[in-house]
N, C-alpha and C positions, 0 to 999 in steps of 0.2 A: 504494499500500500504506499501511497506517496507520503513523504515527510511533510513537515509543516514549515514551508519556506516563508520568507518575509517579503520578497519582491520589493525591497526598498522601504517597507513600512511595517509597523507592528500588525500582525494578523489578529483579527477579531477572534475572541475565544469561541464564538459560535462556529466559525469555520473549522477550528482545531477540533472541537467536540464532534462536529459532523464527520470529519475525516476519521477520527478514532472509532466512532460507531460504525461507519461504513467498512472500515478494515475488519472489525470484529464480525460483522455480518458476513463479509466475504469469506473469512476464515471458517466460520461455522458452516456456511453453505458448501464450501469445498469439502469439508470433512463429511458432511451428510451425503454428498454426491459420491465420494470415494467409497463410503460404507455401503451405499445402496448398490453400487456397481459390483462390489466384491462379495455380496451376500446373496443367498439363494431363496429369499422369502418374498419374492415379488407377488406370486400367487400361490395359494395353498388350497389343497383338497383334503377334506375330512370325511372319512368313511366311518360307518358304525362299528365294524369289526374287521380291521385290516389283517389281523393275525389269521382269522378263519379264512378270509379270502385267499391269502397266500397259501395256506395249507391245501386248499382245494386244487389250486393250479400247480402246486409243487414248484420245483426249481425253474421251470420253463419261464415264469414271469421275469425273474431276474436275468436269465440268459437272454431273453428277447429284449429286455430293457437296455442291456449293456452292449448288445450286438451292434457292430458297425453298419449292418444292413437294416437296423430298426428304422421304420418310417414313422411319420408323424402320428398315425393312428395307433401303431403298436405301443409307442412309449406313452401316449396320452391315455390309453386304456389302462396301462400299468399305474400311471399317476392317479387315475380315478380309484383304483382298487386298493392302493397301498399307501394312502395318506401322503400323496406326493406334494412336492414343492417345486416351483420353477423360478429360476433366476434369469439374468441376461446371459450368463455363461454356463450354467449347470442346471441339471434336473436331478431330483432326488426322490427316492421312495423309501418307505419304512418296511423292513423285512425282519424275520427272526434272526437272532444273532447266531444260532447254531447252524452248522452246515446242512443239517437235515431239518425238515419241517415236521413238527409233531402233529399227528393226526389221531385224536382220541378215539377209542372204540365206541361203537354205537351204544353198548350197554355197559355201564360200569358203576360199581358202588362207591367209587372214590372220585372226588373232583379232579378234573384234568390239571396237570401242572401248569403254572403260569409260564408263558413264553416271553423270554427276553427279546425285546425289539431293538433294532439299531437302524440308523439312517445311512444309506449308501447312496453315493452320488456319482454321476458321470458327466463330464464336461462336453459342451457343444464344441466341435472343432470349428476352425475358421471356415471351412467349406460348408459346414452346417448352417453358419450364419448367413450365407448367401445362396443357399439351396432354394430351388423353386418350391412354392406351395401349390398344391393341386386343389381343384374345385371340389373333389371328393377325396379327403385325406386318406392316403394309403393306396389310391388308385392312380397309377401313373398315366393311364390312358384317358383320364377325365379332363385333361387340359390344365393350363396354368391359371391359378387364381392370382391375378396381378395385384389386387388390393392387399391381400395378406402377404404376398411376397415382398412388396415394397415397405409395408408396415414393419415386417420382421427385420428387414435390413436397416431401416431408419432407427428402430429402437436399439440396435446394436451400435450404430455410428454416432447418434446424437449425444449420448453422455460423454464420449471422449472429446467431441467438439466443444461441449460446454466447459469441461475442465480445462481444455487447451486455451480457450478464450480467457478464462479467469487467470490462468497462469501468465498468459501474455499481458493481461492488464496489470498484474503485479509487477512484471518486468518494466512496463512503462512507468509505474509508480516509483520504482527504484531509480529510473532515469530522471524522473522529476526531482527526486531527492538530490541527485548529483548536480542537476542544473539549478537547484534552489528556485524552482518555479512551480506554482500551483496549477498553472493552466493545463499541463498535460493530463491532469486528473480527469479532464473531460473525456479524453480517449479511454481512460480506465473505466469511467462510468458507462460509456457506450459499449465497451466490450462486455461489461457485466450485464448490461441490458440484453445484448445478443445471446449471452450465455443463458440468461433466464428464459429467452424464447426457445432456445434449444432444449432446455430442461422441460419446459411446458410442452413442447412438441413431443418429447420422449414419453411423457406421461400420457398424452393423447393417443399416440401411436400404440402404446402398450394396451391401453384400455380398449381401443378399437380392435386390435388384433385378438385379444381374448374373447370379446363379444362375437366376432366373426367365427372364431374357432368353435365356440360353443353352439353356434347355429348349425355348424356342420356336424359336430359331435356333441349332442346334448348330454348334460350331466345325468347320470343314473339317479333313480329316486332316493337311494340311500347315501348319496354323495352331496356334500355341501362345499361350494367353492367361495373363496373370499380373497381380497387383496391383502398381502402381508405387510409387515413393518418395513421391509426394504422399499416397497413401493411408496409407503407413507413418507420415508425419508426424502425420496425424490420429490414428492409433492410439496414438502416443507421447504426444500432447497430453492425452488423456483421463486417464491415470493421474497425470500431472503436476498436473492440475487437482484431482484427488481428494486428492493429497498436500498441496497448498497449502491446500485447504479444511480438512483435518484439523489442520494446524499453526495456522491462524488461530483455529479454534474452541478448540483445546486451550489455546493461549496466553491467549486472552481469558477463558475460563471459569476456568482454574486461577489466573490472576493475580487475578481478581475474588474468587474464593473465599478466597485467602490474604489479600488486602487486607481482606476482611470479617472474617476471623478475627483479624487483627492489630488492627483497629479495636475489635472486641469485647473483646479482651484489654486494650487500653489503657483502655477505659471501665471495665472491671472493676477 
């Protein structure tokens, strides 16, 4: 964030305070964005009895889930049945910790033992991020669904553009420090505003992509889906970026205007 230069005159405390608050907001939004990108709880599926579901299908669920040939329908069905979570980079399901799945007998005088569950994840490869989505998920002959394809690609690219813009804005702020000028803070504010638009676009793309997917693959009756805390972090990051941008631009323009008026008054 830019330092507090003097531009030949004592800076008003209002501008110094605004710059400090803007820097704090910028730092918090950057941390939130980095945390949301690196975690896997953008969308969560909750089933009534994941352990029983896995026991019925056996090891095949996990094998299909981690397979390199697993298509969108295959791993989405596994997410439905096994308390899955989806992030921007990984997908996870909850499976029994033991290598075998316990299947209790039909008639028993003793309660079945509790099954320890663990969450296993697999990452989306770079090619998975740019793979085409089909009108009928899992059916390669149904044609390309352009809407979902480009929404998926944008939700992968936009968060990195957002963080890159904020880092570039911080670099301009450091240059403003070296030049002892507040005016470059306008560029920092503009970059934060563009970063906020990218974050807002990311949130919109993700919501639209999930809604379109569930139209193709409706949730089963015993499955509930909801947005997770990683998604909420991205939602909070966008307004923080906009507020930081507004403070940067206001402080730079107002201070520059008052300095110009003061200089004109002294010349007069």
